[in-house]
PASEVEX-476944 format. One line per 8 residues: number of its first residue (from 1); their letters; for each residue z, x, y of N, C-alpha, C. Coordinates in pm, whole numbers, padded with zeros to 5 digits. Last residue first. Example, Ala and Ser with C-alpha at 12.3 -4.5 7.8 and 13.67 -1.06 7.14 Angstrom:
// PASEVEX-476944
2) sa) 00708:01285:-00225:00714:01367:-00106:00787:01290:00003; 00780:01319:-00569:00780:01230:-00450:00780:01320:-00330
//
This chain:
// PASEVEX-476944
115) ssvtvqtg) -01889:00073:00335:-02024:00086:00416:-02105:-00028:00438; -01538:00089:00267:-01686:00040:00239:-01804:00030:00357; -01259:00045:00201:-01328:00106:00270:-01482:00110:00171; -00974:-00150:00275:-01093:-00142:00233:-01190:-00075:00299; -00677:-00251:00232:-00745:-00147:00292:-00850:-00171:00239; -00433:-00494:00302:-00540:-00466:00250:-00651:-00337:00327; -00070:-00462:00269:-00195:-00454:00382:-00277:-00423:00286; 00237:-00621:00152:00085:-00561:00140:00012:-00535:00239
107) qgwygtlt) 00508:-00718:00222:00368:-00798:00208:00267:-00765:00138; 00745:-00442:00101:00664:-00500:00194:00557:-00586:00143; 01050:-00383:-00057:00912:-00390:-00096:00818:-00493:00063; 01311:-00173:-00169:01279:-00296:-00126:01071:-00293:-00084; 01578:-00056:-00413:01406:-00055:-00328:01376:-00198:-00287; 01865:00127:-00366:01761:-00067:-00429:01649:-00053:-00323; 02039:00271:-00320:01961:00291:-00448:01883:00160:-00497; 02066:00273:-00041:02173:00258:-00140:02128:00222:-00271
99) mvvncyyv) 01708:00176:-00009:01871:00221:00058:01939:00197:-00014; 01378:00307:-00015:01500:00316:-00054:01615:00325:00009; 01081:00096:00072:01178:00165:00145:01288:00182:00047; 00728:00070:00078:00862:00063:00011:00970:00181:00092; 00420:-00081:00170:00555:-00011:00216:00677:-00005:00148; 00141:-00117:-00015:00231:-00125:00006:00351:-00045:00080; -00178:-00163:-00036:-00083:-00066:00029:00040:-00143:00056; -00471:-00265:-00193:-00339:-00333:-00141:-00235:-00200:-00094
91) atdepkls) -00757:-00071:-00149:-00634:-00113:-00257:-00523:-00180:-00125; -01000:00194:-00161:-00956:00085:-00130:-00847:00009:-00237; -00989:00440:-00238:-00925:00457:-00150:-00872:00300:-00146; -01316:00509:-00314:-01168:00463:-00423:-01032:00461:-00373; -01427:00528:-00059:-01391:00379:-00121:-01279:00367:-00238; -01240:00716:00147:-01306:00709:00070:-01332:00576:-00001; -01141:00869:00474:-01134:00784:00385:-01238:00788:00271; -01054:01053:00638:-01169:01087:00529:-01169:00964:00419
83) nmqlyvtn) -00672:00980:00654:-00855:01035:00699:-00926:01112:00594; -00438:00814:00751:-00535:00824:00632:-00704:00856:00726; -00060:00822:00804:-00224:00823:00850:-00332:00872:00763; 00124:00569:00759:00053:00665:00682:-00069:00675:00744; 00507:00590:00874:00357:00567:00901:00268:00631:00761; 00762:00382:00894:00739:00520:00811:00572:00423:00835; 01095:00303:01103:00949:00306:01065:00911:00381:01011; 01296:00320:01199:01336:00255:01085:01185:00214:01037
75) kandrsit) 01357:00426:01443:01263:00304:01466:01287:00226:01322; 01460:00697:01443:01509:00580:01526:01499:00442:01528; 01315:00764:01227:01440:00734:01174:01525:00655:01325; 01004:00799:01141:01078:00735:01292:01220:00693:01260; 00798:00973:00973:00869:00867:00980:00931:00855:01091; 00478:01001:00728:00562:01061:00859:00673:00929:00879; 00197:01124:00566:00325:01049:00559:00421:01119:00712; -00116:01163:00554:00002:01225:00615:00105:01105:00642
67) frgkvsda) -00439:01280:00368:-00312:01150:00437:-00180:01207:00444; -00536:01476:00322:-00637:01361:00356:-00536:01265:00479; -00423:01647:00181:-00480:01721:00268:-00586:01568:00353; -00379:01443:-00074:-00361:01554:-00047:-00404:01589:00008; -00499:01221:-00287:-00489:01217:-00114:-00439:01328:-00040; -00431:01262:-00498:-00587:01266:-00473:-00595:01210:-00334; -00233:01344:-00577:-00324:01459:-00559:-00462:01391:-00508; 00048:01176:-00365:-00068:01165:-00476:-00125:01299:-00449
59) yttrggnn) 00291:01388:-00219:00176:01283:-00205:00131:01291:-00354; 00580:01408:-00051:00515:01377:-00196:00410:01323:-00147; 00822:01590:00190:00727:01448:00184:00675:01497:00006; 01135:01617:00344:01050:01611:00242:00935:01503:00186; 01325:01480:00497:01205:01504:00580:01088:01552:00467; 01561:01369:00427:01516:01530:00487:01427:01559:00514; 01483:01147:00320:01582:01171:00473:01581:01295:00532; 01162:01149:00181:01289:01128:00198:01389:01141:00317
51) vgavlerq) 00837:01009:00167:00938:01094:00295:01081:01043:00242; 00503:00958:-00011:00673:00933:00010:00742:01039:00094; 00208:00818:-00149:00292:00924:-00029:00443:00857:00018; 00145:00662:-00355:00021:00741:-00236:00126:00869:-00178; 00222:00551:-00646:00283:00606:-00544:00145:00690:-00489; 00044:00233:-00774:00090:00402:-00794:00145:00457:-00673; 00070:00005:-00971:00123:00019:-00823:00094:00164:-00870; -00176:-00026:-01253:-00019:-00053:-01203:-00018:00049:-01047
43) kgpvqryw) -00493:-00252:-01262:-00425:-00132:-01239:-00254:-00134:-01211; -00588:-00518:-01154:-00597:-00484:-01324:-00526:-00316:-01349; -00671:-00446:-00878:-00653:-00543:-00928:-00683:-00490:-01115; -00490:-00186:-00680:-00633:-00282:-00728:-00595:-00352:-00810; -00228:-00093:-00481:-00253:-00129:-00628:-00372:-00187:-00591; -00029:00214:-00353:-00124:00134:-00353:-00156:00054:-00482; 00295:00271:-00153:00227:00290:-00285:00104:00169:-00295; 00447:00485:00067:00357:00378:00042:00351:00392:-00080
35) gmanisfi) 00804:00509:00152:00686:00543:00094:00567:00438:00091; 01141:00652:00207:01017:00561:00253:00898:00639:00179; 01468:00718:00133:01370:00760:00110:01275:00607:00187; 01738:00658:00230:01731:00731:00108:01578:00778:00176; 01883:00457:00521:01767:00457:00430:01795:00601:00334; 02206:00311:00514:02137:00487:00518:02010:00474:00436; 02136:00020:00677:02205:00103:00668:02157:00235:00659; 02015:-00302:00802:01933:-00144:00767:02077:-00073:00737
27) sgsaacsl) 01929:-00590:00758:02063:-00503:00701:02026:-00406:00676; 01677:-00582:00983:01752:-00652:00919:01878:-00559:00874; 01360:-00371:00901:01449:-00451:00974:01566:-00523:00920; 01126:-00126:00895:01220:-00207:00864:01335:-00236:00971; 00772:-00130:00966:00890:-00131:01030:01014:-00189:00908; 00493:00082:00907:00596:-00027:00823:00707:-00017:00906; 00163:00126:00929:00290:00139:00963:00384:00037:00928; -00146:00320:00886:-00078:00198:00834:00068:00249:00903
19) rlsggpqv) -00460:00417:01050:-00333:00426:01010:-00224:00295:01002; -00760:00543:00925:-00699:00421:00953:-00549:00450:00977; -01099:00660:00977:-00941:00664:00931:-00863:00540:00985; -01372:00742:00763:-01331:00675:00902:-01141:00726:00828; -01490:00801:00515:-01510:00880:00634:-01449:00851:00724; -01642:00470:00504:-01641:00583:00429:-01612:00707:00537; -01509:00222:00723:-01612:00289:00644:-01591:00446:00578; -01281:-00018:00707:-01321:00071:00776:-01433:00156:00679
11) lgggsell) -01071:-00261:00731:-01205:-00255:00688:-01264:-00110:00751; -00687:-00244:00729:-00833:-00321:00744:-00983:-00273:00680; -00401:-00221:00841:-00480:-00257:00743:-00612:-00279:00765; -00185:-00233:01009:-00273:-00126:01023:-00402:-00141:00938; 00154:-00314:00874:00033:-00344:00972:-00043:-00224:00984; 00451:-00484:00782:00367:-00398:00762:00231:-00451:00866; 00804:-00510:00782:00679:-00525:00866:00575:-00432:00840; 01052:-00561:00565:00965:-00511:00564:00845:-00551:00676
3) qvq) 01403:-00638:00561:01249:-00716:00646:01191:-00580:00615; 01606:-00731:00427:01585:-00613:00477:01465:-00700:00485; 01990:-00905:00464:01828:-00881:00456:01796:-00791:00485
//
């Protein structure tokens, strides 16, 4: 079993910052990739940012230059630093970890950007 524990969501004003964390625990073997997705009601879940085991990162166009993904392999943890937040960033953010070709999801954390 693999558990993903997310933290760091909340309410922030436009232009503010939040940092999400996701720690993987349990039967951890070789993690291939870690990432963050987000979803709003009525829409499909979309990739926000990802990082593979070589450190290569990818970002959605809408967050480039504002969000930064990083990972701590020793702690099996992935982070998402979100700056210059906009109302359209409001969503439930989900952590995703790919290990031995199997994807695991966190429970989701709400991010609300509003004045």
